[in-house]
N, C-alpha and C positions, 0 to 999 in steps of 0.2 A: 719765531722765538718770542719770548716775553721779555720786554726791555723796560728797565726802570731808569729814568733820566732825571738828574738834578741839574738845575741851571738851564732849563729848556725853553725859557721864555724869550731869550734874546735872538739876535739875527742868526747865529750859527745853530742854536738849539732848535729853533723852529724849522730850519732847513733840514736838520737831521730827522726830526719827527716826521716831516712830510715824506722824506725818503723811506723811512722805516714803514710807514703806512702804505706807501706805494708798493713796497715789496712784500706786503702781506703780514708784517710783524704786528704784534699788539704792544701798545705803549702805555706805560704808567708814568705820569709826570709829577714830581714833587714841586709844588708851586705855592709861593706866598701870595701871588697876584695872578690867579687864573685868567682874569680878563685880558692880560697881556697876550694870551695865546689866541685870542679872537675865535675865528671859526674852527680852529683846530681843537678847542676845548671840548667840542661835542663829539669828537672822533676818538678821544683817548680817555683813559681813566685818570682822574685827578686825585692826588693825595695832598692834603694841606700840611704845611710845615716848611721848615728851612733847614738845609744841610748844615747850617752854622749852629743849630740848636738841637741837642738830642731830644728825641721824642718818639711817639708811636710809629712814625714813618719808618723807623729802623727795624720794626717787625715786619713791614711790608716788603722791603727791598729784597730779602733773601729768597722770596718766592719766585724771583725772576731769573732768567738764564743769563742776562747781560745787564750790568749796571754801568751807566755812563755818567761821569761827573764833569760838568762844564762850568762849575762855579768859580767865580773870581772877580774881584773888584777891577774895574777898568784901569789900565795902566796909562792911558793916554791923557795925562794931566800932569801938572807940575808936581814933582816928587818932594813934598815936605816930609819931615820926620814922621808926622802923623799919617800921611798918605802911604808912606812906605810900610808902616806897621799894618795898615788896612790891607794893602796889596798882599803882603805875606800871610797875615792871619786868615783872610778869607779863603785862601787856597789850602793852607795847612789844616785849619779847623774842619772845613767841609770834608776834606779827604779823610781826616782822622775819624770823623763820625761815620762815614760810609764804610771804612775798613772795619770799624767796631761792629757794624751791623752785619757783616758777613760771618756766618757761623763757621766754627772750626771744622765741623763735619757736615757739610751740606748733603742732602740725599741726591742732589743732581749737580753737575759741573756748573760753576759760575765764572763768567768772564767779567773782569773789572777793567773798564776803559777810562783812564783819567787824563785830563788835559795837561799838557805841558806846552812848550813853545820853542821856536827856533832860537830864542834868546838863551837857551841852555848853553849854547856854544860860545856866547860872548861875541867879542869883536875879533874876527879871525882873518881879515884881509882877503887875499886870494886863495887861501887854503880851503880845499874842498872838505866838507864835514859830512861824514856818514855816521851811522848810529853808534859806532864804537869810538867816536871822537871824544876828547876830554872836555869837561865843562869850562866855561869862562870864569872870570873873577869879578866881573862887575855886579851891580846890585841885582839886575834881572836874572843873570846866570845863577847867582846864589839862591834866588827865589825858586827857580826851576829845579835846581838840584835838591833843595829841601823838599819841594813838592813831590818830586819823583821818589825820594827816599820814604816819604810818608805813604805813598801809594804802594810801594814795594813791600811794606809790612804785611800786605795781604797775600804775598806770594805762596805762603804755606796753605792758604785757604781757597785761592782762586787763580785763574790765569790772568795775569796783570799786563796791560798794555798802556804805555805812556805815549800819548800823541804829541809829538813835537811839531806844532802847527806853525806854518809859515804865514805870510800875509795873504789873507783870504780876499779874493776878488769875486764879487757877486752883485746882483741887482738889488738896489734899494737898501744897501747896508755894506758893512765892511770898509776896506780901505778906499775903494773907488768912490763910494758915496761922499767921502770927505774930500777927495781930489777933484771930482768933476766940476763943481761950481767954478773954481779958479781957472781950470783949463778951458772951460767953455767961454769964459770972459777974456781969455788970452793973456792972463796975468800970472800964469804959473810956469814953472820950469824946474830944472834940476835942483837938488838940495846940496849945498856945499860944492865939493869938487865933482860930485856925480859919479865917481868911480866905485862907490860902495855897492855891494851886491844886494839884490832884492829877491829873497826866496819866496816866491809867490805860488798860489794855487787857486784854480778856479773852484768855486763853491760846489759845482756839480761833481768834480773829481774828488773833492774833500769828502762829501757825503758818501760817494761810492766807495772810497777807500776805507772809510770807517766800517761800512757793511762788509767789505771784503775781509777786513781783519776779524770782525765778529765771526764770520763763517769759516775762517781758515784756522784750525786749531794749532797749526804749526807756528803761528805768529804770536810772539809774546815779547815783553820788554819794550824798549824804546822803538818808536816808528816815526821817521821823518815824513811829515805830510806836506810836501811841496812838489812842484812840478820838476821834471828832470832837467829843465833848462832855465836855471835862474838867470836873471839879467842884471846889468848894472843900472843904477838909478837913472843915469843919463839916457840909456837905451830905452828903458821903460817910458821915460818922459817923452822921448822922440816918437815912439810908437803911438802913445795916447794922443799926442798933438796931431800927428798925421791922420789918424782915424777921425778926429773931431774937426780937422781942417782949421786948426788954430796954431798960432806961433808959440814956440817954446824956447825962445832965445833968452828970456829972462831967467836969472838964477837967484836963488835965495842964499846969501852968504852964510857960511857956517857960523860966524859970530852972531848973526841975527837969530839963527835957530837956537843957539846956546842961550842967548839972552831971554828968549821967550819960553823955552822948554826946560832950561836948567839941565839937570843930570839926565833927564829923559832924552835930550838931544843926541846922546851917543847912540841910541837905538836907531835913529833915522839917518845919522851921518856916517855911521860905521858899517852896519849891515853884516851879513853872513852868507857864505856860499854853501848852503845846505843842499844835500842831494838825497832822494828817496831810495836809499839802498835796499832796505827790507822789502818795500813794495815791489821794486823791480825784480829782486831776486825771487820773489814768490809769484811772479807772473802777472802782476797788476798792469792793466793797460789804461793809460791816460786818454781821455777824450780830448783834452786840451793840453798837450805837452809844450806848445809854443805860445809865447805871450801875445803875439799878433792876433792869432785866432781866438784866444781867450777874451781879449779886450773887445774885439769886434763882436763876439757873441753877446757880451754883456751890454756894451754901449748901444748896440743895435736894438736891444730890448728895453732900454731905459727911456 
């Protein structure tokens, strides 16, 4: 397939591009800074531009079978009023511009895959969340809801998939890259009470799942991209500590997390028990369904 990708220069985007190339697909990347793609830039077609700004790139996108949008300002910072506006606008504007680029009557079918997040469900305690679950009411949930609504405006023109991505575990990036230094020093532990759910997914399974959705025409709408066995924060902490042979008896009090992160603290202190209902129903097989094996695979390679 011919794949057009926006937001492909980051950790997740580069992994998806590598997987697409490995499987024989051709890739066009919309990029403001092609140098961030490193060696990948010589293996793909580059189109200059930003999904946040209308431009000639919108004439390029419809020539592709699949359009993937990964654009969005990083949420892992303190949420000031200005930052909240940036988080929302970066997602809505990029999605709106891509939807506008999809023609009403394409000569070939187009699949539009847009990012969303497990944050769609908000803070749901022990309740299991499948794709038909209701959205939460916190800030991140309202962002995801508006984001998906914007993407769904393309439903009359394309097959739309909204990827509700969990916490991605991979080498040299993602959540583990931020966690490992503290754990290796033996100064890390559970966050708050540690009972909050941790909807994780190995990067390899994430990229495989995206290609699986691309190639399975029966899949559309929201898709939970997380492993079938979410774990609690305390369990994840214990597994990582054992693999690294480091103590994890220290705990970060909830009030300290709230003091440092402000409103963002709810994301790490509450969590969500998200399950990959659509993927499992359609026969997707995870290479890393269990956290122990996933962490061992990644840490062993780091």
